[in-house]
C-alpha positions in Angstrom: 86.8 27.1 25.6 89.4 29.2 26.6 87.4 32.1 27.4 85.2 30.3 29.6 85.3 30.8 33.4 87.3 28.1 35.4 84.3 27.4 37.7 82.5 26.5 34.5 84.9 24.1 32.9 85.3 22.4 35.9 81.4 21.7 35.7 81.9 20.7 32.1 84.7 18.6 33.0 86.4 20.4 30.7 84.2 19.1 27.6 82.9 21.1 24.9 78.9 20.9 24.7 77.9 19.4 21.2 75.4 22.3 20.4 78.5 25.1 21.3 80.2 24.9 18.1 77.2 25.7 16.2 76.0 28.3 18.0 79.9 30.0 18.3 79.8 29.6 14.4 77.0 31.3 14.1 77.8 34.2 16.1 81.3 34.5 14.8 79.4 35.3 11.5 78.1 38.3 13.5 80.5 39.6 15.8 84.1 39.3 16.4 86.1 36.9 19.1 87.4 39.6 21.1 83.5 40.5 21.3 82.2 37.3 22.3 85.0 37.0 24.8 83.2 40.4 26.4 80.2 38.9 26.1 81.2 35.9 28.3 82.8 37.8 30.6 79.9 40.3 31.5 77.2 37.7 31.2 79.0 35.4 33.8 80.0 38.7 36.3 76.6 39.9 36.0 73.9 36.7 36.1 75.9 33.3 35.6 78.5 33.1 38.3 76.3 32.1 40.8 73.8 30.5 39.1 76.3 27.3 38.5 75.5 26.4 42.1 71.6 27.2 42.5 69.9 24.6 43.9 66.0 24.4 43.4 63.5 23.1 46.1 64.5 19.6 45.6 68.3 20.4 46.5 69.1 19.5 42.5 70.9 22.0 40.3 68.7 24.7 38.9 71.0 25.1 35.9 73.0 22.4 33.7 76.7 23.4 32.9 75.7 22.8 29.2 72.7 25.5 29.4 75.2 28.2 31.0 77.8 27.7 28.5 74.7 28.0 25.6 73.6 31.6 27.1 76.9 32.8 28.1 77.8 32.3 24.3 74.4 32.2 22.7 72.4 35.4 21.1 70.1 37.4 23.6 66.6 37.9 23.3 66.7 41.2 21.1 65.8 41.0 17.4 68.1 43.6 16.7 71.0 42.3 15.4 73.3 45.4 16.5 72.4 44.9 20.2 74.4 43.2 22.6 72.5 42.5 25.7 70.6 45.9 26.0 73.3 48.3 24.4 74.3 48.8 20.8 77.6 47.3 19.9 78.9 50.2 18.0 78.7 52.8 20.4 77.0 51.6 23.9 73.6 53.5 23.9 71.0 51.7 25.1 69.0 49.8 22.5 65.8 51.2 21.6 64.3 47.9 20.9 65.5 46.9 24.6 63.9 49.3 26.8 62.2 47.1 28.9 64.6 44.3 29.7 63.2 41.0 30.7 65.2 40.6 34.2 64.1 43.5 36.3 68.2 43.4 37.6 69.9 44.9 34.8 73.6 46.6 35.9 73.3 48.3 32.5 69.9 50.3 32.9 70.1 50.7 36.8 71.6 54.1 36.9 69.0 55.4 34.5 66.0 54.3 36.1 66.6 54.3 39.7 65.0 57.7 40.5 62.9 58.3 43.4 60.3 59.0 40.7 60.8 55.6 40.0 60.3 54.4 42.9 57.5 56.0 43.9 55.7 54.9 40.6 56.4 51.4 41.3 55.0 51.2 45.1 52.2 52.5 43.7 52.2 49.8 41.4 52.5 47.3 44.0 49.7 48.7 46.2 46.9 48.8 43.5 47.8 45.0 42.3 47.7 44.4 46.2 44.2 46.3 46.2 42.8 44.2 43.2 43.9 40.9 44.7 42.1 41.7 48.0 38.9 43.0 45.9 39.1 40.0 44.2 39.0 37.6 46.7 36.4 39.2 48.2 34.1 38.9 45.4 33.9 35.3 45.7 30.7 33.5 45.7 29.2 33.4 49.5 30.9 36.5 50.6 29.3 40.0 50.1 31.0 42.8 49.3 32.2 44.3 52.2 31.2 41.8 54.6 33.6 39.9 56.7 34.6 36.7 55.7 34.6 35.5 59.4 31.2 34.2 60.8 30.0 36.6 63.3 29.3 35.6 66.3 25.2 35.6 66.9 23.4 38.3 67.8 20.7 38.2 70.9 17.7 38.5 68.5 19.1 35.3 66.5 19.8 33.3 69.6 15.7 33.7 70.4 
């Protein structure tokens, strides 16, 4: 509990969630306490520090404090046991299984992916997706390809 940030401890009312001891003991089988403290600090500062106050459309908290505590301590989604949030624990090189991280805004990979070529490629993919969605809308029943989806005013021949 001493490794958790103060705002999270306040949100938890200084009580340990029931699921947390099991997660901690499972993780201590693979990581040292210092490594777990590093994990908590890294995850808190890269994702969860602002999430504790996030609200949804109905003005309810998006994340429960218990969920945030579990995410801070728990194992990541990578199947590689040597992976720690996209990097190998023993030498801090990028994990070969995490080349496509789930979150687009991962600070650990931002320097290697933010090139002008990467930006051009991403922009081209977005343009293709937009064009594809426009084409799909025009293929709806009742609209001929190339025809306007809006009614046209009658011509003089049609008015007679």
